[in-house]
C-alpha positions as CSV (number, residue, x, y, z in Angstrom):
1,M,-2.7,9.1,6.6
2,S,-5.2,6.9,7.4
3,G,-9.5,6.0,6.2
4,T,-10.9,6.5,3.4
5,C,-12.3,9.6,1.2
6,Q,-13.9,9.9,-2.0
7,L,-12.4,10.3,-5.8
8,N,-14.0,11.4,-8.8
9,V,-12.5,9.3,-11.7
10,R,-12.7,10.0,-15.0
11,L,-11.7,7.6,-17.3
12,L,-10.5,7.8,-21.4
13,P,-12.0,5.5,-23.3
14,S,-8.5,3.6,-24.4
15,A,-7.9,3.7,-20.2
16,N,-12.2,2.4,-19.6
17,R,-12.0,-0.1,-22.2
18,A,-8.7,-1.8,-21.2
19,I,-9.3,-2.1,-17.6
20,R,-13.6,-3.0,-18.6
21,D,-12.1,-6.2,-19.7
22,F,-10.5,-7.5,-17.0
23,I,-13.4,-5.8,-14.5
24,S,-16.0,-8.2,-16.0
25,Q,-14.4,-10.8,-14.8
26,R,-11.8,-10.2,-12.1
27,G,-13.9,-8.0,-9.3
28,D,-14.9,-4.1,-9.0
29,L,-13.0,-0.7,-10.6
30,S,-12.0,0.5,-7.2
31,N,-10.6,-2.8,-6.3
32,H,-8.5,-2.6,-9.9
33,I,-7.4,1.2,-9.7
34,L,-6.0,0.4,-6.3
35,Q,-3.7,-2.1,-7.8
36,V,-2.5,0.6,-10.2
37,F,-0.7,2.1,-7.5
38,E,0.9,-0.8,-6.2
39,Q,1.9,-2.6,-9.7
40,V,2.6,1.1,-11.9
41,D,5.7,3.3,-11.0
42,L,3.7,6.6,-11.6
43,E,6.4,8.9,-11.5
44,S,7.4,7.3,-15.2
45,V,4.3,6.1,-16.6
46,T,3.1,7.8,-19.9
47,I,0.7,10.5,-19.1
48,P,-2.2,10.5,-22.4
49,D,-3.2,13.7,-24.2
50,M,-6.7,13.8,-22.2
51,R,-7.5,16.0,-25.1
52,S,-7.0,13.6,-27.3
53,E,-10.2,11.2,-27.6
54,Q,-12.9,13.3,-28.7
55,E,-16.0,12.8,-31.1
56,D,-17.4,15.8,-32.7
57,G,-14.8,18.0,-30.9
58,Q,-16.6,17.0,-27.2
59,R,-14.9,15.3,-24.8
60,L,-15.6,11.4,-23.8
61,F,-14.6,10.6,-19.9
62,S,-16.3,7.6,-18.3
63,T,-17.2,8.9,-14.9
64,S,-17.3,7.5,-11.8
65,M,-16.9,7.7,-7.6
66,S,-14.6,5.3,-6.5
67,A,-13.6,5.0,-2.9
68,F,-9.6,5.6,-1.6
69,P,-7.3,5.4,0.5
70,I,-6.2,9.0,1.6
71,K,-2.5,8.0,1.1
72,Y,-3.3,6.9,-1.9
73,R,-5.3,10.2,-2.7
74,A,-2.3,13.0,-1.1
75,R,0.4,9.8,-3.7
76,L,-1.4,10.7,-7.2
77,Q,-1.9,14.5,-6.3
78,K,1.9,14.5,-4.8
79,I,3.6,13.0,-7.7
80,A,1.2,14.8,-10.9
81,N,2.1,18.1,-9.1
82,K,5.2,16.8,-10.2
83,R,4.8,15.7,-13.1
84,K,3.2,18.9,-14.2
85,C,-0.4,17.2,-14.9
86,T,-3.4,16.7,-13.3
87,M,-4.2,13.7,-11.1
88,S,-6.9,12.5,-14.2
89,A,-4.3,12.2,-16.5
90,L,-2.0,10.1,-14.4
91,L,-4.1,8.0,-13.3
92,N,-5.6,7.0,-16.7
93,G,-1.6,6.4,-17.8
94,G,-2.0,4.5,-14.4
95,V,-5.0,2.7,-15.5
96,I,-3.6,1.9,-19.3
97,E,0.4,0.8,-17.9
98,Y,-2.0,-1.6,-16.0
99,S,-4.3,-3.4,-18.2
100,K,-1.1,-3.8,-20.0
101,I,1.0,-5.5,-17.1
102,L,-3.0,-7.9,-16.6
103,R,-2.7,-8.9,-20.3
104,K,1.4,-10.1,-19.5
105,Q,0.2,-12.0,-17.0
106,L,-2.6,-13.6,-18.9
107,R,-0.2,-15.0,-21.8
108,Q,2.1,-16.1,-19.6
109,K,-0.2,-18.5,-18.0
110,G,-1.6,-19.9,-20.6
């Protein structure tokens, strides 16, 4: 599969904060989310409860559209189906794990 597709990325507040801390200095959201696919094992990442972060009984999400290679979307869907979760939940878990990797790398550098 080649080409790109648009993916509606819904991030929980915790995942959004975790990744946006790095974006302000190091590129845009799409690039960092692509790194999730390269650096995080989505088959074993912890899946967050998408209902857990609510305010006054309403779910809070940050939503943006990002262009993704079709192969990554297909991979995300395949793993989400296998793990019986939504693609959004899987991607949130990946983003949270990726932010941990970035923090660790920054601590090691200095």
